[in-house]
N, C-alpha and C positions, 0 to 999 in steps of 0.2 A: 366558604369565603365569607366572612363579615364586610360587607359593603354599607353600614350608615352612613358613613359619613363620606360627601361626594366630592371635598378636597382633593385636587389632582395630586399631590404629593402625597396622601393618604393613602390614593387608590393605588400609585407606584407601589409605598413599601408593602400593602397588603399585597397586591400578586406578587413580589420577590417572595413574601413569607408563604406563599402559598407554594412556589416553586421549591422552596426548601424544606418543608413540609410534606411533598409528594413523593408516596413510594421510587425505589430505584429499580428499574427494570432489568438492569443488566447490572447487577452486582452481585461480585462473586460472593459465597460463602466465606464469613471469617477463619481465617489461618487456624491453623491447631495450637493449642495452647500452650506445649511444652513438645518436646523431640521422643516420646513415648507416642502420643497422641500422633504426630507428625506421619510416624512410621508406619502406625495403623490406617493413617488413610491413603496408603500407596505414594507410590516413585512420588506422581508430579507435588502432592501436598509437601511430600519432606524437602524436597527442590526450593520450593515456595517460604518454607519455613525457614530452609538453612539461610536462605539469600537473604532475608528479611531479619534474620538473628545477624547475620555479619553485617546489615547495614547500620544495627541500631548500636552495637560497639562489641567486643570479642567474648566470645563466649567458650568454655572448656567444652572441645567434641563438636564444634559445625564442623571444622572442616572436614571430620572422617565422617559426620552424617553426610557431607553434600559429598563427597567421591563418592560413597556408599549409593546412593539414591542416582548420580549420574552413571556410573557402571551399568547400575537396574536401567536407568534410561537408555542405554546404547545396548543393552541386550533385547529389550522391548523391541526399539528400531531395527533389531536385524531379523527378528523372526520373519521367516517367509512368507505368509499370508498376511499378519497381521500388522507387520513393521511399516517402519518410515519409508517410502520407497526411494524417496529425496536424499535420505541419509545412506539408503544402500547404494544409491547411485555413484554420490561421493564417493563411497568408501571403494567400488570397483574401478573408480579413475582413479584412485591413489593408490591401486596394488596391480594394475595391469596398464602395460605400457603402450598397448594398442588402443585401450580406451582414450588412454591420457592424449595420444597424438589425434586421436578422433575427435576430441575436446575441442584440442590447440586450434586444428584445420577447420574447425565448423565457426570458429570467432572469427575466419576471414574467407569464410566460403562465400558467402553473398557479395562480397567487393570482386572477389575472382571471378566470380559469373560475370559481373558486369563490365568487369575489363577486356573477359574475353570474347564475350558477344560484340561489344565494340569491336575489336579491332577483326572482328571474322565479320562484321558487318560493312567494316570498311572497304572489304575489296570481294565480299560476296553478297551483299544484301540484293533482293530480288529486284530491286531500283535499279541496282548499276548492273546488273547480268543482264538485261534487257537491252541496253547498247551491248553486249557481245555479241559476236558472231555465234548461232547455233553451233553444238560439238560437243567433244568428250570434254574438253576442260569448263565450257558453261556447267554441262552436268555433274561436274567435279565438282565447282564450286558451289553449286547449290544445294547438292547433298552435305558440302561444309556447314552451310546455313543451317540446314535442317536438325543436323546434329547438335549444333551449339545450342540452338532453340529447346531442341530437347533433353540439353543436358547430358548428354549420352559423351563423357570429356575423353574416358578410354578410346571410345572408337574415333573418336575426332582426333584425336593425336596418331591413332594407326593412320586414319584416311589422309593425313597432312602428311606423313611419313613417306605412304606410297604414291602422292603426286611430287613430292619433292625428289624421290629417287628415278623418275623421268622426265624427260624432255617436257618442258611446258610449250605447248603450241601457243600461236597467237602473239599478236605484237602487244599485248597488256605484259607489264614488270610484275610478275605475282610472286615470284619467286623469294627475295627479300620480307614481304613482309609474311609469307607464308614458313619462311624460315626462322622470323620472331615471335609468332606465336607459337611454334613448335618447342623454342629453345625456352620462352617464358615461363619464370615460375609459376606463376598462376596456374598453369595449365596441369604442370608436374604435382601442384598439391592439390588440384582438385581429380586429377587421376589416382593419388594416392588415397585421399578422401573416400573414392567410391571403391578400390579393392577395399577399405577398411570397413566399409557398409557390411559387404559379405562374411566378417568374422564372428563367428557365437558370441563372443564377448561384445561387441559391438552392438551386435544385435540385442543380446540382453539388456546391455547400459541402455539401450532405447527404448524397451517397453517397460523399464522402470521409469524413464521419463515420462511415457505417455500416462502412467498409470499417475502420475502426480497431476496431470494438466495437460491440456493441448501444448503442442511443441510452439517456440515462438513462429511467427510470421506464416502459421497454417491456416486454412480455413476457419479451422474450429475455433483457435486463438480469434481470429476476426471477428467468429459470429460473438464468443463469450463477452468479447469486448464490447459491443451494440448493446448485449444483454445489458449490461452492467451500466452502459451510460442510460438505456429505458430507465433501469432500475430507480438510479439516481433521482432520474427527473420525477419519477413515481414518488420516492421520498421528500423533494422538495416541493412537489403540489402539494403532499399531505401537508408540511410544515406552515405552508402558506396560509391553509384552509386553517389549520388550528388558530395561525396566530391573527385569521380575518375574527375568529368567533369570540376571542378574546379582547380584542380591538372593538367586537361590538356591545358584549358584555361589559368595559368598560365604560364607554357612552351612554348606556341604558343607564349607569349611577351620576353622569357628570350632569351639573346643573350648565341651561344654554344649548350652545350647539355642541355637536358631536367635534373632538377633541383628537381622539386617538384614532389613529391608520396604519396600516402594513406598506411597506414599504420593500419589493422587491429586488433584488440584483443591486444594492446599493453599490455603485462606484467610487473610490476614492476620487477626488480630484486631481485634474494634472498640477503639479508645483508646489504641492502639499506639504509642510514641513515634513524633515527627516527622511533616514534613507529605506530607497524603495526596495533595495536588493532583499530579494528572498522573501518579501511580505507579502502576507494576506492584502491583495488591490480592492477584492469585490466581495460582497458580505448577502448570505442567500436570502435571507429574510428579518427585518427590523420592525419594532414599535415604535413611533415617534408621538410625541404630544407637540401643540400648537402648531407653530406654522406663523407668528406675526413680524415685525419687524427684526425683534431679536433673535430672531430663530427658533426651530424647535428643541424640543429636548429627546434626546435617545431614551427610550425607556428599558427596551427589551433587543437585543441582537444575537442574533442565529445562523451558524454554521449548517449545513446539511451533509449527511452520510445517509448512504445504502444500507451500512452494517457499523456495529459500533466498533472492530479492529481499523476501518477506514479513518477512525480520529485519531490513531497513533501518528501518522507518517504526517496530518496535516496541520498537528499541534504547534510544533514551531513555527511553522508561517503562519499560524494563526495568532500568535505571541508576539514575533514579530512586528504583523500590522497592527496588532490593539496600541502596543507603545510607539508608535508613527502616529496613530491616530490619537495620544495621549498628548502629541506634543504643539496638538492645534492652539491658538492661541485664544485667552480665554476671551477677549471683546471681539474677536470676527465672528462670520457667519459663513460658512461655507458651504456650497454648491453641490450633492451629491447626485451624478445621472443616475436613474434607477430606471426599473421596467415602467413604473406607475409614475412616472414625470419628475422633474426636480426636486430633490427633496435641501432645503436651506436648514443647516443643522447649525447650532450654536456652539461654538469652540470650548464656551465651559462645560457642555453636557460630554463632547470629548473627550477631556480629559479627564473624566471620570473613569476611563476605560484601560486608564494603566493598570497592568496587574502589579502584582505584589509579589517580586518573586515570579514563583513560577506557578503562582496562584490567579486563574480569572477573576476577574471582578464578576459580582451575584447576577447582573444582568446582563452574562454573555453566557451563552448556553451553546452545546451540541445538539442534533435532533436527531433520530432515527428512527424509522418504522419497521424496522424488520422486528420479527417476531423471538423474544428472547430465547436462549438454548434452555434446554431442559436440564441438561446435566451437564452447567458451566466447570470448564476445568481451572485449576489453578495459574498453569501455563497454557500460552497459546502456541498456534503453532508457529510463528516467527521467533518468539522465545526457544524454540525449543531444537529452531534448527540455527540457531547461533550460536548454542551449545554444542551441538552434536556436531559442528564444520569446526570447532578447536581440532588442530593437529594432535594434541593431545588423545579426545576421542577418536579421530580417525584412526589412531596408533593401537589404543587400546580395544578398536573394533577387529583390525587386521591381527590382533592377536588371538581374540576369539575366532574368529574363520580359519586360525590355523589348526584349531584343537587347543589350544595353549587357555591354562587357566589364570590370567593375569589377576593380580591382589588389585582392588579399587582403589589403593594408597599410590599407585601407577599413576594413577590424572594428577597427582599431587605433586610427584615426583620428576615430570615429564618438563620441565626446563620452565615451568609455572611458578608464579606467587598467589598465595590467599589473597585473596580478592582485599582491596581496601577501597571505603566508601570516597567518594573526593567530592563530598559538596552536595549532590544532587537530593535533592528529599521529594518526598511525596507530597502532593498539592492534591490529595483527595478531603475531602470535608464532611463532615457531620451533618444533622441536621439545625446543629445551631450556630449559629454565624460566628466567625474565626475560630474554629477547634477543629485540631485533625483528629484520624483516628490515630490507634496507635499503630497501625499499618497500614501499606499500601491498598486502595478499596479493587485496583488493578495490577497485578503482575504479568496480563499477559498483553504484553505489549512490544515491540521493537525498539524501545530505547532504553538500549542495553550498552555499558561496557564490553569487551572481551572478557571474559569469565577470567581469563588467567592473569589478567593486570590487574583491572577495578572495574566493579558494577557501578552504572549509575541504575539505582532503582526506579524499577519502569513506574511510568506515572500516567494515569487517564483519570479526569474529571468524573466523579459522578453523573448517574443520568437521572434525571429528573423527566418525567410526564407533563405535557400539557395536554389540554383536553381533546377528546378524539374530534377529528374533521369527520364532517360527512362523506358516507361511504364511498370507494371509488366503483368507477362504470365497469360492467364484464369486459368490454375491450381493457382496460387499462389493467384489470387485474389480469387476464389471461395473456397478455404481453408480460408480465412480469414474472409469470410461472416457467420463463426458460433463463431467468436471471441467475449466475452462478454463486454469487455472494450468499445468498438466502431463499427461501423456498416463494412461494406465490404469498404475496404478504395479505396481512390481515386485512380485510375490508375496512374495518374500524380502525383505521391504523393512528397508532399513538406514537409522540414525539420523545426523543430522548434527550435529557439536558441534562448539561453539564456546568459547573458555576462552583466559586469559593466562598460564597455566602457567607 
């Protein structure tokens, strides 16, 4: 980086030029040049080539190329050992009535449990039973409370039925609430759910679900969430340390007092112009310059993610947040709260954050400290899941499971239309300003329209590293080792940045 000129605007431009020229750690390999090379590259490369070919314009044979590759993807997903457990679970749900019923009941199970436990507590809570005289009724009610707490719903229904079949002793009126509990739809659903859990097909479905990750609400899922949060904090720390190194380097080449500084956790002020709904309001890290009466200038703004894939779902919120910041009054100065104190930023500087369509401005980046994949795939897990979850894909898989040999053309005949482009453009850029690649740099995103009606070309900005921060301490590194999104982060964490420079 040539820093011979000390002027601050020149330093800003040199910084952005360095970001544009930096290697992209997460960039996917280029798509095949033609259909023959795509087929030779494998199923995912063929799908990616067909999707991009359909986006750029009609081409002969592309639909057949796509359906043939999709059929092969379905066959690979059905492989018993190396297949896709999520797809196999979805197919089992589609073809087995008991599994389908189990899934439907599972969606209401938590609410049914709360309803029943509250109803049982109303008459059989230990605090209420202390006021009852010792005897058979008190013991029976205490047993009901224990069964409800243990989730033994079939035994609870049976015990309530036995109580109602006899004359209830004592002065309390327990018959009416017991009859209401015994006749409640929630208890019937929970009893039926317990019966289904003993069926072989349901147990096979649960085993497939466990292979794809911890079940929702389980202790393993909670532990995974905590590990993910810890990994995110480590990534944020790495980005902030890298930004501080950049700011220090810029200050060393400035005349006079140091003017570049890092601000963590910038929060959009209340009452800021624009619509706040679903727009990002907190920004992980920024480099600002100056700070006199005219306000500071925003030099670099970053959002940090623990994995590259996490940027995909965040990107729409990021765009909305930038569009809102760009509505600032050019003559105003706005006070942003941050972890490093209040930052007064000039409205004219904020107006430069306006995205050009879906392209990020050059000084807005994503940062990530995760190591790049050794063999990145053209299609990510979320993209494959969307394609495989289509009804036509499930119907094709069921035919294969029955031993039939369906043609790949059935995927195009199953009430689907050949995908049409609906105006979504890739916003990836090359190292040259305002110039696009001939193909998206990432197809592995969740930004998909359903392929049977239209495709939105998956978009994810390219990745630009910034200088490595100091090595993480052994304690932080050890904690990061349990993170599910990536392996233990490299001690010298580099950051991933994306921009439309």
